C-alpha positions as CSV (number, residue, x, y, z in Angstrom):
1,M,0.0,0.0,0.0
2,A,1.3,3.4,-0.9
3,R,2.2,5.6,2.1
4,F,0.8,9.1,2.1
5,R,3.7,11.7,2.5
6,E,2.5,14.8,4.4
7,G,3.8,18.2,2.9
8,S,4.1,16.7,-0.5
9,G,1.5,19.2,-1.9
10,T,-1.3,16.6,-2.7
11,G,-4.0,18.4,-0.7
12,A,-3.1,21.7,-2.5
13,V,-3.4,20.0,-5.8
14,V,-6.8,18.5,-5.0
15,A,-8.0,21.8,-3.7
16,I,-6.8,23.7,-6.7
17,A,-8.5,21.0,-9.0
18,S,-11.7,21.2,-6.9
19,V,-12.0,25.0,-7.1
20,G,-11.1,24.8,-10.9
21,A,-13.8,22.2,-11.5
22,F,-16.4,24.2,-9.7
23,A,-15.6,27.5,-11.5
24,L,-15.7,25.7,-14.8
25,L,-19.2,24.2,-13.7
26,A,-20.5,27.8,-12.9
27,W,-19.3,29.1,-16.3
28,M,-20.8,26.0,-18.1
29,F,-24.1,26.8,-16.4
30,A,-24.1,30.4,-17.5
31,F,-23.1,29.6,-21.1
32,L,-25.6,26.8,-21.5
33,F,-28.4,28.9,-20.0
34,W,-27.6,31.8,-22.3
35,L,-27.3,29.5,-25.3
36,A,-30.7,27.8,-24.6
37,F,-32.5,31.0,-23.8
38,S,-31.1,32.7,-27.0
39,I,-32.3,29.7,-29.2
40,Y,-35.6,29.8,-27.3
41,A,-35.9,33.6,-28.0
42,I,-35.2,33.1,-31.8
43,V,-37.8,30.4,-32.0
44,E,-40.3,32.5,-30.2
45,L,-39.5,35.4,-32.5
46,I,-40.2,33.3,-35.6
47,G,-43.2,31.6,-34.0
48,D,-46.1,33.4,-32.2
49,G,-44.0,35.6,-30.0
50,R,-45.6,34.7,-26.7
51,P,-43.1,33.1,-24.2
52,S,-44.3,30.2,-22.2
53,A,-43.3,29.9,-18.4
54,I,-43.6,26.2,-18.9
55,A,-41.1,26.1,-21.6
56,V,-38.6,28.2,-19.8
57,S,-39.1,26.1,-16.7
58,L,-38.4,22.9,-18.7
59,I,-35.3,24.3,-20.3
60,V,-33.8,25.2,-16.7
61,I,-34.8,21.8,-15.4
62,G,-33.5,20.0,-18.4
63,L,-30.1,21.7,-18.3
64,V,-29.6,21.3,-14.6
65,A,-30.7,17.6,-14.7
66,G,-28.3,17.0,-17.7
67,L,-25.4,18.5,-16.0
68,V,-26.1,16.5,-12.8
69,V,-26.2,13.3,-14.6
70,L,-23.0,14.2,-16.5
71,A,-21.2,14.9,-13.2
72,Y,-22.6,11.7,-11.7
73,V,-21.3,9.7,-14.8
74,G,-17.8,11.4,-14.5
75,I,-17.6,10.7,-10.7
76,W,-18.7,7.1,-11.3
77,L,-16.0,6.6,-14.0
78,V,-13.3,8.2,-11.8
79,G,-14.4,6.0,-8.8
80,K,-14.5,2.9,-11.0
81,S,-10.9,3.5,-12.1
82,L,-9.7,4.1,-8.7
83,T,-11.2,1.0,-7.1
84,P,-9.0,-2.0,-7.2
85,A,-10.3,-5.1,-8.9
86,K,-11.7,-7.9,-6.6
87,R,-9.6,-11.1,-6.5
88,A,-11.0,-14.5,-6.4
89,R,-10.5,-16.3,-3.2
90,G,-8.7,-19.6,-3.4
């Protein structure tokens, strides 16, 4: 088993990676909301021109749910790669 050496900077690297990931997630939320609402506005401009609160709510719910699922899949893949394979007893 590998020994953890204190003072090697591992904690700092994990902290920086976490802050970077959360900052990237916030910018991704903002960009995807802007993109989705811009497309929705263009569609409404071409169509009847009356915005729907239900459509806007579904856009927000869909984007948040999609990003949560993507985050879950990413965490699952990382966890799967870090978990050692089980060995057969014998």
